[in-house]
C-alpha angles and dihedrals in degrees: 000000000000094000091049092050090050090052090051092050090050091054097255096127094140090054090052090053090050091049092051092047089053090050090052090068090066099043132085137185123354095358091052090051092050093050092044090055089053092048090050092048095048093044092051090050099037092124088064098047098093094104093161092062091043091052091051090051091051093245120151112259097206135054096237096102092050093045090050092050092049090050092051092051091046091054090051098049105030102064125138112279095014116123123172135190114229090253092048092046093051091047093051091046089054091050092047090050092052089049095048092048093050091244098119090114089064089064097035111024114196108272119234111250112268114250117215118210123196116221 
């Protein structure tokens, strides 16, 4: 597995798929099924296998950050007794995202203090 992982990290995802497909010819039973699932997964996500370019751009290479964010949103919006329409859910998700990304002020800029004049 280590050589395949190194190829993935170097951006050679298509070569990894080819290597695994070649390996499939020699496998039977449960092992063949496991490798076939990996080939299917990699093939269906081949446009995202250029890890070398992603690393140079500073993008996360794993799904952990996204999975954590989804979990946090789920905890916020799937509480007992809470029911949302699709429109309401999407609206609240937008508001929550602005809040989490410290961009609330873009939606609600601080208001200038009211001046009271006496007539």
